[in-house]
C-alpha positions as CSV (number, residue, x, y, z in Angstrom):
1,M,-77.8,-52.8,31.4
2,L,-74.2,-53.6,32.2
3,R,-73.3,-53.3,28.5
4,A,-75.0,-49.8,28.3
5,A,-73.2,-48.7,31.4
6,F,-69.9,-49.9,30.0
7,Q,-70.5,-48.0,26.8
8,F,-71.4,-44.9,28.6
9,G,-68.3,-45.1,30.8
10,L,-66.2,-45.6,27.7
11,I,-67.7,-42.5,26.1
12,V,-67.0,-40.5,29.2
13,I,-63.4,-41.6,29.3
14,L,-62.9,-40.9,25.7
15,V,-64.4,-37.4,26.1
16,L,-62.4,-36.7,29.2
17,G,-59.3,-38.0,27.5
18,G,-59.9,-35.8,24.5
19,T,-60.4,-32.8,26.6
20,I,-57.2,-33.5,28.6
21,A,-55.3,-34.0,25.3
22,L,-56.7,-30.8,23.8
23,H,-55.8,-28.9,27.0
24,W,-52.3,-30.4,26.9
25,Y,-51.7,-29.4,23.3
26,S,-53.1,-25.9,23.9
27,T,-50.9,-25.4,27.0
28,H,-47.9,-26.9,25.1
29,D,-48.5,-24.5,22.1
30,E,-48.8,-21.5,24.4
31,A,-45.6,-22.5,26.2
32,Q,-43.8,-22.9,22.9
33,R,-45.1,-19.5,21.7
34,K,-43.9,-17.8,24.9
35,L,-40.5,-19.5,24.7
36,A,-40.1,-18.3,21.1
37,E,-41.1,-14.8,22.1
38,A,-38.6,-14.9,25.0
39,Q,-35.8,-16.2,22.7
40,A,-36.6,-13.5,20.1
41,Q,-36.5,-10.8,22.8
42,T,-33.2,-12.1,24.1
43,R,-31.7,-12.0,20.6
44,K,-32.9,-8.4,20.1
45,L,-31.4,-7.4,23.4
46,E,-28.1,-9.1,22.5
47,E,-28.1,-7.2,19.2
48,V,-28.8,-3.9,21.0
49,V,-25.9,-4.6,23.4
50,Q,-23.7,-5.5,20.5
51,R,-24.5,-2.2,18.6
52,L,-24.0,-0.1,21.8
53,S,-20.6,-1.7,22.4
54,D,-19.5,-1.9,18.7
55,E,-16.3,-0.2,17.6
56,K,-15.3,0.9,14.1
57,R,-11.7,1.2,13.0
58,V,-11.3,4.8,11.8
59,A,-7.5,5.2,11.3
60,E,-4.2,3.4,11.5
61,I,-0.8,4.9,12.0
62,I,2.8,3.6,11.8
63,V,6.1,5.3,12.3
64,T,8.1,5.0,9.1
65,D,11.1,7.0,10.2
66,D,12.4,8.1,13.7
67,T,15.5,10.3,14.0
68,M,16.9,12.9,16.5
69,V,17.1,16.6,15.5
70,D,18.8,18.9,18.0
71,G,18.1,16.4,20.8
72,V,14.3,16.1,19.9
73,P,12.7,13.0,18.3
74,R,11.4,13.7,14.8
75,K,9.0,11.1,13.5
76,T,7.5,10.5,10.1
77,L,4.1,9.0,10.4
78,L,2.0,7.1,7.8
79,F,-1.6,7.9,8.5
80,V,-4.5,5.9,6.9
81,E,-8.2,6.7,7.4
82,Y,-11.0,4.3,6.6
83,A,-14.1,5.3,4.5
84,R,-17.7,4.5,5.5
85,D,-17.6,1.3,3.4
86,G,-14.5,0.0,5.3
87,S,-12.0,0.6,2.5
88,S,-8.8,2.4,3.2
89,L,-8.3,6.0,1.9
90,P,-5.0,7.1,0.3
91,P,-2.3,7.2,3.0
92,R,-0.9,10.5,4.1
93,S,2.4,11.3,5.7
94,F,3.1,13.7,8.6
95,V,6.3,14.7,10.3
96,I,6.0,15.6,14.0
97,D,8.5,16.6,16.6
98,G,8.4,14.7,19.9
99,Q,8.0,11.3,21.4
100,M,4.3,11.7,22.1
101,V,1.9,11.9,19.2
102,H,-1.4,13.8,19.6
103,V,-4.4,13.3,17.2
104,D,-7.3,15.7,17.6
105,A,-10.8,15.1,16.4
106,M,-14.4,16.4,16.5
107,V,-16.8,13.8,17.8
108,I,-20.6,13.7,17.7
109,K,-22.5,11.2,19.8
110,F,-26.1,10.5,19.1
111,E,-28.9,9.6,21.5
112,R,-28.5,6.0,22.5
113,H,-31.9,4.8,21.2
114,F,-30.7,5.7,17.7
115,V,-27.7,3.5,18.2
116,S,-29.7,0.6,19.6
117,E,-32.3,0.9,16.8
118,N,-29.4,1.0,14.2
119,D,-30.7,4.2,12.7
120,P,-29.2,4.7,9.2
121,F,-28.1,8.2,9.9
122,R,-27.5,8.2,13.7
123,G,-26.7,4.6,14.4
124,H,-23.0,5.2,15.3
125,S,-21.0,8.1,16.7
126,I,-19.1,10.0,14.1
127,A,-15.6,11.6,14.1
128,L,-13.8,14.1,12.0
129,F,-10.0,14.2,12.4
130,T,-8.6,17.7,12.6
131,K,-5.0,18.0,13.7
132,I,-1.9,15.9,14.4
133,Y,1.2,17.1,16.3
134,G,4.0,16.1,18.7
135,D,4.6,17.0,22.3
136,H,7.4,19.4,21.2
137,Q,4.8,21.3,19.1
138,T,1.8,23.4,20.0
139,P,-1.8,22.7,18.7
140,E,-1.6,26.1,16.9
141,N,1.4,24.7,14.9
142,A,-0.3,21.3,14.3
143,Q,-0.7,19.9,10.8
144,M,-4.3,19.7,9.5
145,I,-5.8,16.3,8.8
146,D,-9.4,17.1,7.7
147,T,-10.5,20.7,7.5
148,P,-13.8,21.5,9.2
149,G,-16.4,22.9,6.8
150,K,-15.1,20.8,3.9
151,I,-16.5,17.4,2.8
152,P,-13.9,14.8,4.0
153,D,-12.8,11.7,2.0
154,I,-14.4,9.4,4.6
155,Y,-17.8,9.8,2.8
156,R,-16.6,7.7,-0.1
157,G,-18.9,4.7,-0.4
158,A,-21.4,6.1,2.0
159,D,-25.2,6.2,1.5
160,P,-25.6,9.4,-0.6
161,R,-28.1,10.7,2.0
162,V,-25.5,10.4,4.8
163,A,-22.9,12.9,3.6
164,P,-25.2,16.0,3.4
165,F,-26.8,15.1,6.8
166,E,-23.4,14.8,8.5
167,Q,-21.9,17.7,6.6
168,G,-24.6,19.9,8.1
169,L,-23.7,18.7,11.6
170,W,-20.0,19.5,11.0
171,N,-20.9,22.9,9.8
172,D,-22.9,23.6,12.9
173,F,-20.6,21.6,15.2
174,W,-20.1,24.4,17.8
175,R,-23.8,25.3,17.8
176,L,-24.5,21.6,18.7
177,Y,-22.0,22.1,21.5
178,D,-23.7,25.3,22.9
179,D,-27.4,24.8,22.0
180,E,-29.3,22.1,23.8
181,N,-32.5,22.5,21.8
182,F,-30.5,22.3,18.5
183,R,-28.9,19.1,19.7
184,A,-32.3,17.7,20.5
185,E,-33.6,18.6,17.1
186,H,-30.9,16.5,15.5
187,G,-30.9,13.6,18.0
188,V,-27.4,14.5,19.2
189,R,-26.5,13.6,22.8
190,A,-23.1,15.4,22.9
191,S,-20.5,17.0,20.6
192,S,-17.0,17.8,21.7
193,G,-13.4,18.1,20.7
194,Q,-11.5,14.9,21.6
195,G,-8.0,13.7,21.3
196,V,-5.9,10.6,21.7
197,W,-2.2,10.5,22.3
198,G,0.7,8.3,23.4
199,P,4.3,7.5,22.8
200,F,4.7,6.2,19.2
201,E,7.4,3.8,18.3
202,Q,8.6,2.0,15.2
203,D,7.7,-1.6,14.7
204,K,4.1,-1.0,16.0
205,L,0.7,-0.5,14.5
206,Y,-1.5,2.1,16.2
207,T,-5.2,1.9,15.7
208,I,-7.8,4.5,16.5
209,T,-11.3,3.2,16.9
210,L,-14.6,4.9,17.6
211,E,-17.2,3.4,19.9
212,A,-20.8,3.3,18.7
213,D,-22.1,5.5,21.5
214,G,-18.9,6.9,22.8
215,G,-15.6,8.4,21.9
216,L,-12.2,7.6,20.4
217,S,-9.7,4.9,21.7
218,L,-6.1,4.3,20.8
219,T,-4.5,0.9,20.9
220,S,-1.2,-0.5,19.7
221,S,-0.1,-4.0,18.4
222,P,3.1,-5.5,17.0
223,L,3.7,-4.6,13.4
224,K,3.1,-7.6,11.0
225,A,6.2,-9.0,9.4
226,I,5.0,-8.0,5.9
227,Y,4.9,-4.3,6.9
228,R,8.3,-4.5,8.6
229,E,9.8,-5.9,5.4
230,A,8.1,-3.2,3.3
231,L,9.6,-0.5,5.5
232,K,13.0,-2.1,5.2
233,Q,12.8,-2.0,1.4
234,R,11.6,1.6,1.6
235,H,14.4,2.6,4.0
236,P,17.3,0.2,3.3
237,S,20.1,0.4,5.9
C-alpha cells in the first residue's frame, strides 16, 4: 500500500514537474520572440530616423583666385557637383564679383513616408542648381549652373528610371509649386527655390549638402594640404 502511494506520488510530481517545465519553456520562448520583435522594431525605427536625417554631398567649391578690381573683390571659384552614384562631375569655373557668394537652386521635397520607406524614386529630396553670383551682382546677371528644362549631368550613374521621373518634375516645377493636387499625385511635399550664401575665402573648402527630407546647407572646413599645394602649383607666386 505504501509502495503504491509512493509510486503514485512520484508520478504526480513528475507530471507536475513536466507541466511546469513545459510552461517555463513556452513562456521563455514567447518572451524571446517578443524581445526579438522589439529589437527588430527598434532597428527599423533607427533606420527610419537615419534616413530622415541623412545628408548627401551635392557640391563642393573652393576659391582658386581672389583679387581686387576697382575696389571690389573678384573671385574665381572651382565648382564641383556630385552625380547620383557619388562620383564627381567635371569641375567648372565661375568668376563672381563680391565677398559673398550666392548659389541658387530648385529643391523638391517628397512626403516623409517615402523618405522613411527609402522609396527608389522619392527616398531623398532632390536639388537642381541654377545660378551663382556675388553680392556685387544681381540674380539677373548671375551665371547659369544647370539650366531648367535640360537633363543635368547629375543623372550620370543613376537608375535609368530615375532620370525621366525627375526630369518630368523639373519640367513642371512651378506647377508643383502652385498646384496642391498635382503635388499630391507625385508624392511631393513642397517645391521651392532655395539659396545658400556666405563669405567665401581662399584656403577653405565649401560643401553644399542636401538633407533627405529638407533643404540645402552650406558648411566650410580648412582646405587640405594637398589642395593647397595644387593651387600653389597652378598659381605660382
